[in-house]
C-alpha positions in Angstrom: 161.5 69.5 103.0 162.4 70.1 106.7 160.6 73.5 106.5 157.5 71.7 105.3 157.5 69.3 108.3 158.1 72.1 110.8 155.1 74.1 109.4 153.0 71.0 109.3 153.9 70.2 112.9 152.9 73.7 114.1 149.7 73.5 112.1 148.8 70.1 113.5 149.5 71.2 117.1 147.6 74.4 116.6 144.6 72.6 115.1 144.4 70.2 118.0 144.3 73.1 120.4 141.5 74.7 118.5 139.4 71.6 118.4 140.1 70.6 122.1 139.0 74.0 123.6 136.3 76.1 122.1 133.8 78.6 123.4 130.9 76.9 125.0 127.5 76.9 123.2 125.4 79.9 124.2 122.7 77.7 125.9 125.3 75.8 127.9 127.1 79.0 128.9 123.8 80.5 130.1 122.9 77.4 132.0 126.3 77.2 133.7 126.5 80.9 134.6 122.9 80.7 135.9 123.8 77.9 138.3 127.0 79.8 139.4 125.1 82.9 140.2 122.3 80.9 141.9 125.1 79.5 144.2 126.2 83.1 144.8 122.7 84.1 145.8 122.3 81.0 148.0 125.6 81.7 149.8 124.6 85.3 150.4 121.4 84.0 152.0 123.5 81.8 154.3 122.1 78.6 152.7 125.0 76.1 152.2 122.6 73.3 151.5 121.1 75.2 148.5 124.6 76.3 147.5 125.7 72.7 147.3 123.0 71.9 144.7 125.4 73.1 142.0 127.8 70.3 142.7 127.5 66.7 141.5 126.2 64.5 144.3 128.8 61.9 143.9 132.0 60.5 145.6 133.7 61.6 142.3 133.4 65.3 143.2 136.7 66.8 144.2 137.2 70.1 145.9 140.9 71.3 146.0 141.9 74.2 148.2 144.8 75.3 150.3 144.5 72.2 152.6 144.5 69.8 149.7 141.8 67.8 147.9 138.6 66.7 149.5 136.6 63.9 147.7 132.9 63.5 147.7 129.8 65.6 147.8 129.1 65.0 151.5 132.7 65.7 152.5 132.7 68.9 150.5 129.5 70.0 152.1 130.8 69.3 155.6 134.0 71.3 154.8 131.9 74.3 153.8 129.7 74.0 156.9 132.8 73.6 159.2 134.8 76.5 157.6 131.8 78.8 157.2 129.7 78.0 160.3 128.2 81.4 160.8 127.0 84.4 158.7 130.0 86.3 160.0 132.3 83.8 158.5 130.3 83.4 155.3 130.1 87.2 154.6 129.0 88.3 151.2 130.2 86.4 148.1 130.5 87.8 144.5 131.8 86.0 141.4 133.4 87.3 138.2 133.5 84.9 135.2 136.8 85.2 133.5 136.6 82.4 130.9 134.3 79.5 130.0 135.3 76.9 127.5 133.8 73.7 126.2 136.1 70.6 126.4 133.4 68.3 124.9 129.6 68.4 124.5 129.2 67.3 128.1 132.3 68.9 129.8 133.1 72.5 130.3 135.6 74.5 132.3 135.0 77.9 133.9 137.7 80.1 135.4 136.6 82.9 137.7 137.4 85.2 140.5 135.7 85.4 143.9 135.3 88.2 146.3 134.3 87.4 149.9 133.4 90.6 151.9 133.3 90.1 155.6 133.5 92.1 158.8 136.4 89.9 160.1 138.6 90.0 157.0 137.9 90.2 153.3 139.2 87.5 151.0 139.5 87.1 147.2 141.0 84.6 144.8 140.6 82.5 141.8 138.8 79.3 141.0 138.5 76.7 138.2 135.4 74.7 138.0 135.0 71.6 135.8 131.3 71.0 134.9 129.7 67.9 133.6 126.3 67.7 131.8 124.3 64.8 133.1 120.7 64.3 131.9 120.6 67.9 130.6 121.8 69.4 133.9 125.2 71.0 134.4 126.9 70.2 137.7 130.4 70.9 139.1 132.5 67.8 139.4 135.8 69.5 140.3 136.4 72.8 142.1 139.9 74.2 142.6 139.8 77.4 144.6 142.8 79.5 145.8 142.7 82.6 147.9 145.0 85.3 146.7 144.6 87.7 149.6 
């Protein structure tokens, strides 16, 4: 009987994990990745204003980096403009998508890697983006980015 409950427990936990995280629908994946690579393009044009269009324009937006969390769309935009105030500092950005999962029909999570190539010093690292679907539009509500080099 004990063996039954152990097997049942593992099956229950495993089934919860399978239903909680699944591969995102193809149309949602394409929409999210399209926005991400539009941000890459905007960054490489030096257009932070256009880059920010991928983020939810809300005080609920949170950006977490090495200096801690920043809340709100305006504060996040100002952080980018302060830290990347010139093309020299912005450099050239490239993304790799590592994983994209659906947490619900309107929430997805993307893990990726970034590469920032600059004359002054290259940088790279990892990021996790939480996306929300509002009125058929996917937007980033949480960005956790960490440089590894």
